[in-house]
N, C-alpha and C positions, 0 to 999 in steps of 0.2 A: 566795205566798207567799214567805218567806226560803229560801234556800238558804246560804246564814251562820249560824252557832249563833251567837243569842240571848244577850251577853254580859250582868254591870254591869260599872260602874267606879268609880274614883277619882282624879283626881290630887291629886300630892300633893310638899307644897315650890316655893317662888318660883323661885332660880337653876339651882336643882342636882337636878330632879322627878324621880319616878320616880309608874307608874301602882302599881295596887293593882287587880287583875279579881277580883269574884266571877264561879265558879261550878257551878251547876242540876248536879245528877249527869250525867254522861256529856257534858257542852261540853267544850269542847275550848278550845285558842290556843292560834295555831300564831307562832312566835318563829325570830330569828337565831339564832344560836351565843351560849351566850356573854352573854348581857342579864337573863335571867332574876336577880332579889336572893334575895324568900325566898320558901319557899311550903306548905300545911299539908301534913300525913304521908296523907293520902290525894288524894295530888294523881301521879300517875306521869307521869313522862317518857318522851318517847319520839322517838329518829333517827328519819328517812323521806329518804327522798328528797327532792328537790323542795320542795313548799309545802305539802306537809297536806296537801291539798283533793284533797276523788273529782273533779272537772272528768276528772280521767286515767282515771277506774274503764276497766273491760274492754280498753285498752291493753295489749302489752305488756312485758311487765320491759325488752326492749330504747331499746321506748317512751318509758319512763317517770328512763333510765340518759338519753337526750338531752334525754328535760327537763329535768331536773337535772341533763343539760351544763353547760345556754343558761345558769344560775347564772354557772356558774367567766366568764363574758364580762363580768357583775357585776362582779369582785374579789368574790363572796360564796361561800359554800362549798358541795359539790355539796350538801350535807343539812340539814333545820331540824329544829325538835328542838316540838315537839309535846304540851303539859298536859293532864293531860285527869284529871275530874272521880272520882274508884274511889270516892267515899264516900257517905252519905247525908248533904242537908244541903248545907250552900252552902259552899264551901272559895275559898280565895281563890293568888294566885298573883301575884309580881308582877315586874313589872320594868323599872326604870333605862336613863336612854343611857347612852352609857361617856366622857363628859365635857357637864362643866355648857354644863346650855341646858334648852331646853321640846319641852312634851310635849305634839305637835295630835296631836287625838282626830276623825277624823273616818266618817263617816257614809257610804257608798259610796253609797246609793240620793239621798244629795244633790251627788253631784257625778255624776250621769247615770252611776251603777255602774261606771264607773273612772278614776283618774288617774294624774296621769305627778311622779314625783319623779323627787331622787337614786335614784341608787346603796346612801349611804348610809344616809342618812336614817329607809329599814323601823327600822321597834321591833318591832308584833305586830300579831297581824290575827285577829279571828276565825276556829277554821277555818271554811273557805269561800271563803276570801278569794286567788286567786288571786296570783299573784306568778309573774310571766313580765318577757322585755325587753324593752324599748320603743327600734331602736334611732330616729336622728337623722336623718327625711330627707335634710334641704339640706346640703351640704363645709359653709360653713361653721363650723355647730351644732356640726357630725364632729369636724373642727381643732381647733377653736379656742376650744371650750368646754368649758374648768375641770376638768367632770368627764369627756369625754371620749363618744367619740361612741353609748355604748350609757349610757340614763336607765331606770328601773325603772316597767313597770307595773301598778296595784294594779287587782285582773277580781274586783269578784262587789257583795252587799246588806247588808253585813254592819258594822259597826266596828273599823278600822285605826289606829295609830298614828305618827307620825316622832314623828321631834325631831329638833331644831337648837340652836344659838349665836345668843344675844344676846336680845335682844326680837322674835318677831310676829308682822309686818305680814299678813293677806290683805284683800287688795282686788278690787276686781270693775270685770275691761278691758270697755264696749261692744262693738260689732260696729265695728273701721275706730280703734279706738284701741292709738296704742301707748307701750306704758310700757318704757325704754334703764335698765340695774343691770346694777350689776360680774354678772359668768356666777354666782362663791361667792358671790352670796346670795340666786339663788333656787334654794329647796325641793321644791314641786309646783305641777302646773297641772289643773287640764280638759285633759279633752283637746282643748279645741275650741280653747284656747290657740295661739300658729301662732310655734312661738317658732328664731328663727339668732341666729346674730353675728358681726359687723360690722366692721370695720375704725374705733375713736375718734374722733370730725369733729373734733379737733386731734391733729394730726400735734404738737408742740413742749407743750402741755401733759400726750400719755401718757405721753413722756418721760425728760421733768421734772418733771413733778406727780407721779409715781409710781403713777398712775390705770388702769396697764394702756396695750393696744395695743389689747384687743377691751373691746365692751362687749353683754350682750343684748338682745335683742328681743323681746318679746312682745304680742302681735294681740291679738285681743277677738275676738271676746265671751270674755267665760270667767273664772276665779277665779285668782288665782294665792297662792302660798303664798310669802314672801321671811325673812331671816334679817338681824340685824341688823350676824352677826358669826360669822361662819364657820369652826369650829376651827383651819385651815388656817391664818390670815394670824395667830395663835394662835400657829402652833406653825410658823412664818416665824421670827414677830420672836426667839421662845427659843431656836431655831437659828442667826438671824442673831448674835448674842451669844453666847451661845457659839460658835461659826465667832472671832469677831471676838476673844477667847483666847486663842485658837493654839494649846490643849490650857495655857495653865498652868497651873489648876485642874481635877484629873488628876477631881475628885470630878463635878464641873457634865460634862463629859466623858459621861463614862460615866451617870448618869440621862439626859444625852439618850437614848443609843442604848441601855441600857434603854426607853427607855417610845417610842425606838420612835420618834423627831420623824423622821428621813427618812425613812420611807415616807408619812405623812405631805406629803409635797410635792407631790404629784405632779399638782397645782392646786385648785384652794379650792370 
């Protein structure tokens, strides 16, 4: 028997997608703050500590605060938002990604009950999905892995939705099979994937070819989801153009600062 709510959904759009989730009376979906696009009037939104799942039932208030506080380590808010259908009949709530890209729908039952994803990839999920932190065990992955030492772990048996930039590709890695990629192109992976970050084999190519000094290595068995265009690549290009202008165009400078691109340059 599923612990997570069994929600229905439909993804709309092509390169700028959003997902509309249909909730039966009493069903709930949990999302990052600011991700909601629209909702029916019968949908009630509430702000909660942590992920809104029932896995922390029976814990004291301070335990819940500490659990929610772990989210700060991933750069997220202490709080998440739940959306519950308080009406009769199906009602809809929709969520959109914060930048152009695709939305990936995943049933965690098909992923062995858990999924590791980049900290900014999570969009929303059925209530009952636990959203935890996942520390990278290998030093190389922690120090040089673009997204840092901490990723997110989604645990449960229901639907979760991720967003990513560009074209999305899913790859299955057999036992012993290794895939090398730019660290920013990794969106998510199943728990059995061995993840590390290594030096590029050709130092000259890395320095002068613009490919970076480090590559992520993923070892099977398991599944991985990759994105062709991490948003930080776009941000880096835009910021570089703005920097070259030397502040001559005040409007351009204000635009760059206003949309917070400098804050997006911490890694792919």
